[in-house]
C-alpha positions as CSV (number, residue, x, y, z in Angstrom):
1,Q,115.0,68.5,111.3
2,V,112.2,70.8,111.2
3,Q,112.5,74.3,109.5
4,L,110.6,77.5,110.1
5,V,110.8,80.3,107.5
6,E,109.3,83.8,108.2
7,S,107.9,86.0,105.7
8,G,105.9,89.2,105.4
9,G,108.2,91.8,107.1
10,G,108.8,95.1,105.7
11,W,108.7,98.9,106.5
12,V,105.3,100.5,107.3
13,Q,103.9,104.0,108.6
14,A,102.3,104.2,112.0
15,G,98.7,103.0,112.2
16,G,99.3,100.6,109.1
17,S,98.8,96.7,109.3
18,L,101.3,93.8,108.4
19,R,100.9,90.5,108.0
20,L,103.3,87.9,108.8
21,S,103.5,84.2,107.9
22,C,105.6,81.4,108.9
23,A,106.1,78.0,106.9
24,A,106.9,74.5,108.8
25,S,108.6,72.1,106.9
26,S,107.2,69.3,108.9
27,G,103.4,68.8,108.8
28,R,103.4,66.2,111.2
29,T,105.4,67.9,114.0
30,F,103.3,71.5,113.2
31,R,100.0,69.8,114.0
32,E,101.6,68.3,117.2
33,A,103.2,71.5,118.5
34,A,102.2,74.6,120.2
35,V,103.6,77.6,117.9
36,A,104.2,81.3,118.8
37,W,105.8,84.7,117.5
38,F,108.4,86.3,119.4
39,R,109.9,89.4,118.9
40,R,113.2,91.4,119.6
41,P,112.8,95.2,119.3
42,P,116.3,97.4,119.1
43,G,118.5,96.9,122.0
44,K,116.2,94.9,124.0
45,E,116.0,90.9,124.9
46,R,113.3,88.8,123.0
47,E,109.9,89.1,123.9
48,F,106.5,87.1,123.9
49,V,104.0,88.4,121.4
50,A,101.4,85.2,120.9
51,A,101.1,81.6,121.0
52,I,98.7,79.3,119.8
53,S,98.3,75.8,121.9
54,R,98.2,72.4,120.1
55,G,94.4,72.5,120.9
56,G,93.9,76.2,119.5
57,E,93.9,78.0,122.8
58,I,94.9,81.4,122.0
59,Y,97.6,83.8,124.1
60,Y,98.6,87.5,123.8
61,A,101.0,89.8,125.0
62,D,99.2,92.7,126.8
63,S,100.9,95.2,124.7
64,V,99.4,93.7,121.2
65,K,96.2,92.6,122.4
66,G,93.5,94.0,120.2
67,R,95.7,95.1,117.8
68,F,97.6,91.4,116.4
69,T,95.5,88.4,115.6
70,I,97.6,85.0,115.4
71,S,96.4,82.1,113.8
72,R,97.2,78.6,112.2
73,D,96.4,76.5,109.6
74,N,97.5,72.7,110.3
75,A,96.5,71.7,106.6
76,K,98.9,74.0,105.0
77,N,101.4,73.7,108.1
78,T,101.6,77.9,108.8
79,L,101.6,80.3,111.2
80,S,100.5,83.5,110.7
81,L,100.3,87.1,112.4
82,Q,98.1,89.8,111.5
83,M,99.3,93.1,112.7
84,N,97.0,96.0,112.8
85,N,97.3,99.5,114.0
86,L,100.8,99.7,114.4
87,S,103.3,101.7,116.1
88,P,106.9,102.3,116.4
89,D,107.2,100.4,119.4
90,D,106.3,97.2,117.5
91,T,109.5,98.1,115.6
92,A,111.3,94.3,115.9
93,V,112.8,91.2,114.6
94,Y,110.2,88.7,114.8
95,F,110.2,85.1,114.9
96,C,107.9,82.1,115.2
97,A,108.5,79.2,117.3
98,Q,107.4,75.8,117.8
99,T,107.3,73.6,120.3
100,P,108.3,70.1,120.6
101,R,105.4,67.5,120.3
102,I,102.9,68.7,123.3
103,A,99.9,68.3,125.0
104,Y,96.8,69.8,123.7
105,F,96.8,72.0,126.6
106,A,98.9,74.7,128.1
107,S,99.4,77.5,130.2
108,R,100.0,81.0,128.8
109,D,102.6,81.2,131.4
110,Y,104.5,78.0,129.4
111,L,103.9,79.2,126.1
112,A,105.1,82.8,126.8
113,N,108.2,81.2,127.9
114,Q,111.2,81.0,125.1
115,A,112.8,78.0,126.8
116,A,109.6,75.6,125.9
117,Y,110.5,76.3,121.9
118,G,113.1,74.0,120.5
119,T,112.6,75.3,116.9
120,W,112.8,78.8,115.5
121,G,112.8,80.6,112.4
122,Q,115.5,83.1,111.2
123,G,113.7,86.3,111.8
124,T,111.7,88.7,109.7
125,Q,112.6,92.6,110.2
126,V,109.3,94.9,110.9
127,T,109.8,98.4,111.1
128,V,107.2,101.0,111.9
129,S,107.8,104.7,111.3
130,S,106.2,107.8,113.0
């Protein structure tokens, strides 16, 4: 069973930066999957943040475009999210997620849907104070 473990969350002031990491326990399945970050703000539903397809295409939510950068390292089985210019609206529990084996190309609509993902991390808290 594949496991995902997030790290790097914490507290930061508005305008600051944080870098989240997600380590996958299985390299083969990681390389054959699309991976993504979602977040659950306080009192709200979990929402899409960013995704990378198996072929390397990158998609972002409009709310984070230009501030967040998603990347993957298939050699190290890791997914990262560099978050800059953070605002209190970014406060949330952040989750990494991995699809089952998938084609190289997948659309933004597909990868922004939580139903595409079969494996989730436990989440890491990010708190941004004003």
